N, C-alpha and C positions, 0 to 999 in steps of 0.2 A: 830804972827804968829810960829814958831818954839816953843818956848815956849809953846801956846796952847798946838800945837801937844805934844808934849814931857807930860805934867802932862796928855795930855785926858791917854796917852800912859803906861803913871806907872800908874793913877789909871784903864788900864782897865787890867793890868798886878796882882795886890795889888789882887782887885777883881772875875779872874779868881784862883791863888793862894791858895786865902782864899774856894769860894766853892770846891776846892778840897782837901783843907783841912776839912774842916767837911763831903763831902760826903766820906772817909774817916777813920769815924769813925764809931764804932761797935756801933750796934742797942744791943742794953740791952736789945729782944726775941728773939740775933740770941749765945746765950751763949751756950753751950756740954753740955753736961750734965755730972757731976761726975762722973758719976759707969754709968753702960751699963746697964739695964731693961731686956724685953723682949715687953717692949712698941717702946721703940727707939734702938732697934737693927738690923730693920730694915733701924734703919738714916745714918749707918756705916753702911752697906752692910752686916749687920752679922744675919746668921737666927738663929732664933729662938724656930729654929725645931728642932735644932740640939742641944744633950745633953749636957753634957762637960764632962763627959761618956765617949760618941765617939769623945772628940776630941781627947785623951790620947791613 
């Protein structure tokens, strides 16, 4: 009985760690852009209506 319980707990632990590891993998669609343009500026909290000359 003890062997069965130990094997069951071990398999459950392996399954839990496996699921956690897989869930931490980044999605291929969740990548940050290489440069910020007006299309993706709002995603990063940047107001695209502010011109670069206004920031200087």
